[in-house]
N, C-alpha and C positions, 0 to 999 in steps of 0.2 A: 605513364606519367613520371616515373622515376628515371627514365632514360635521358630525358632532356636535361634535368639538373646535373646528372652525372657527366654528360657530355660537356656541359658548360664548365663544370669544375675542372675537367681535363684540359680544356682550352685555356682557362685562367691559370691553371698550374703550369702549363707549358709556357705561357707568356711570362709568368713570374720567373721561371727558371731561366728563360732567355735573358730577361732584364738583369737578373742577378749575375749571370755569366758576363754580361757586358760591363757591369760595374766592377766586377772582380778583375776584369782585363785592364781596367783603368786604375787598379791598385786599391780598390775599396775593400775594407774589412766588413763582412756581412755576417750578422747573427740571425739565425732563424729559430723559431719555437712553434711547435704545433703545426708545422708546415707553412708558416708565413714568416716574412721578414719583419723583425722587431727592432734591429739596431743596424746602423750604417755609419762608418767612419771613413771619410775619403777626402783627399786633396783634389780640388777641382781645377787646378791650373791648366790641365789639358782638356777640360770639358767643352763640348760644343753645345749648341742649343738643344740638339737631339739628346745629348747625354743628360742634360738637366730635365728634359721631359721624361726620360726613362726613370730617373731618380724620383721624380714627382709622381710617377704612376704607382709606386710601391706604397700605397696608402695605409698599410698596416704598421709602418715604421713608428716607433714610440721614442726612440733615442737616436739623435742625429748629430754628428760632428762633421762640419765642413770648413774648408779653408781655401783661400786663393782670391786673386783679383778678378777672376771671372764671375764671382758672385756679386752681381750688380742689381739695380732696381728691376731690370727686365728679366734676369734669370731667376731672381727670387720669386717673381710672379709665377714662374713655371713650377714652383714647389708648393703653391698654395693648396694643392690637393692633399697635402699631408696633414689631414685634419685630426689625426690621432697622436700627433707629436706631443710628448710630455716634457722632454728635455732636449734642448738645442744648444750646441756650443759652436762658436765661429771664431775664425782667426784670419785677419787680413782681408776681410770682405770690403767691397767698395760701394756700399750704399750711400746715396745722398740722403738728406733729411726726409725728402718726400718718399723714399723707398721704404721707410719704416711702417708706412700704412699697411703694407702687405702682411705684417705680423698679425693683423686682426683675424686672419684665416686660422690661426693656430690657437683656438680657444681653450685647448686642454693643456697648454704649456704651464708647467709649474716651475721650471728652471731654465734660465737663459744666460748665456755668457758671450761677451764680446771682447776679444783680444785684438789689439791693434786695428780697430775699425777705421777704414778710409784715412789712413795715416797721412797727415799734411794735406788733405784734400780741402779745398775751399768750398766744396759742395756739401760738406758735412760739418755743421757747427755743433751738433748734438741735440738741437731743438727737436728733431724728429723722434727722439726717444720718448717724448710725451705720448706718442701713439700707443705705447705699450700699456698705458692705463686701461685700455680696452680689453685686456686679458685678465679675466676675473680670477683665475687660478694661479697666476704668476706670483710666486712667493720668494724665489731666489734669483738675484741678478748680479752678474759680475761685469764690470766695465773697467778695463785695464789697458794700459799701453796706448793711450789715445791723445792726439793733439787737440781734441775738442776740450773746451774748458767750462766756464761758468754756465753757458747756455745748456750744456749737457746736464750739469748738476741741477739746474733749475727744472729741467724736464723730468729728471729722475725723481725730484721731490714731489711730482704729481702722481707717481705710481704708488699710491698710499696703501695698496694691498701687500706690498713687499714686507716679508718677515726677515729676510737676510739680504744684505748688500755688501759687495766687496769691490774696492777700487784702489788702484795704485798706478804710479807712472802715468798719470793724466795731467792735464794742463790747467786745472781749476785753481782759483785763488782762494784765499780765506773767505771772501764774499760768497763764492760758489758753495763752499762747505755749509753755509748757513741754511741752504735748502734741505739739508738732511734732517733738520729739526721738524720738517713737515711729515716725515714718515712715521705716522702715529702707531703703526703696528709692528715696527721694526724690533726684532729680538736679537739679531746678530749683526755685527758690523766689523768689517776689516777695512782699515784706512791706512794708506801709505803715502809715500812722497812723490812729488813730481820729478821728472827728469829735466835737467837744465836744457834750454834751447841751444841748438848748435851755434857756438860762437857768441852767445848772448847770455846775459844774466837774467834769471827769472826768479820771481819771489817764491818762497817755499809755499807748498800747498798744505803742509801739516807741521805744526810745532805745538808748543805748550798752549798757545793762545787758542788753538783749535778746540781744546778741551772745554772751553766755555760753551761752544755749540753742542758738543757731544753730551754735555751735562743736561741738556734740555730734552734728550731722548729717554724719557723715564721708563720706557718699555724694554730697554736693553738688558739682555741676560748674558750675552757673550760679546767681548770686545777684543779685537786684535789691533795693536798699534805697531807699525813697522816703519823703519828707515827714518828715524828722527833722533834728535838729541832731547832727552827728557830728564826730569828730576822729580823729587818728592813734592815739588810745588803743585803737581797735578792731583794730589790727594783730595783736596776739597771737591773737585769736579767728579772724581771717581766715587766719592762717598755720596754724591748727589744722585747716584743711580741706584734706586732702592732694590732693583731686581737683579743686579749684576752678580753673577756667580762664577764667571770665567773671565780671566784677563790674561792675554798673551802679549808679551813684549818681544818682538822678533826683529833681529838686526837693529836694535835700539841702543844708542850710546847713553847709558845711565849708570851712575855710581852704584856699586853693590849695596852700599849702606842705604841708599834711597829705595832700592827694591825691597829691602827688609822693612823699611818704614812703611811702604805701601802694603806689604803683607800684614803688618801689625794693624794698620788702619782699616783693613778689609778682612776681618776674621772669617766671614762667610763666603769669601770669594777665593777660588783657586787661582793662584798667580803662576804663570808659566814663563820662565825667563832663562835664556842662555846667554851668558856674557860673551862679548866680542873681544877678540885679541887686538892688540895694537896694530898689527898688520891689516886685519880686517877693517878696522876703523879708518885707517889711512886710505885703503882701496875704495871702500864704499862711501864713507861720509865726506871725505875730502875730494878725492879724484873723480868719483862717479856722480855724487849728488851735490858737490860743492857747498856743503853746509858749514 
């Protein structure tokens, strides 16, 4: 009776070893623990359908980082067997809004990141992100470097189980930011600036007026503000956050005296700030962000 299970284990082990070797040949970094694959990081630019099937067969993976335009609605469907996924990071994937329904297979996901998703694609407005509300354990979401705008933020506002959200270099307007106030369980937020459209002027996505929205998220404990021109005028909104204990001002143009005023107004909050040089202000605020 013990011979059959042992034989099957040998077969499964051989198949896994073969699949791991195939992925490594494609440049994948593979981590194993207890004889099984637990983590994979790989650029999928050269992946074929067969390669995605190979990756999808390693069902013990808990942490996955994938990138490339070959990650589409169809190829993501080939990964839905990865039911043990807990953390997933992506860069440059080409899903349409409809493709986000495939994430329902990853019920154990706690952390999910999208960098540069479907950049400039008309097939992705961001509305498909609403499908992520079907992931009960999803607590951390990053959405950065996207040409999707207010529709994306409206969808993210429906993922009310989120405890941490990070966004920057996206195309939302101030109206889109209002959806953040619906995240009733949010404890940590990082919000940054949009990038100007090529050859066109685009309204800022984050400035002092945004603080009126953020002041409504009473659950916030940690807040990171990046790539903006700010002043001590935001003190009333910061003081409206009763649980705030950490504030980070990163690449923010703000007078040093105003930072000291913020610290004085928030005695129970740790304020982390690194001043920018005049050269950095010119390069980032004026030339890059056009603020």
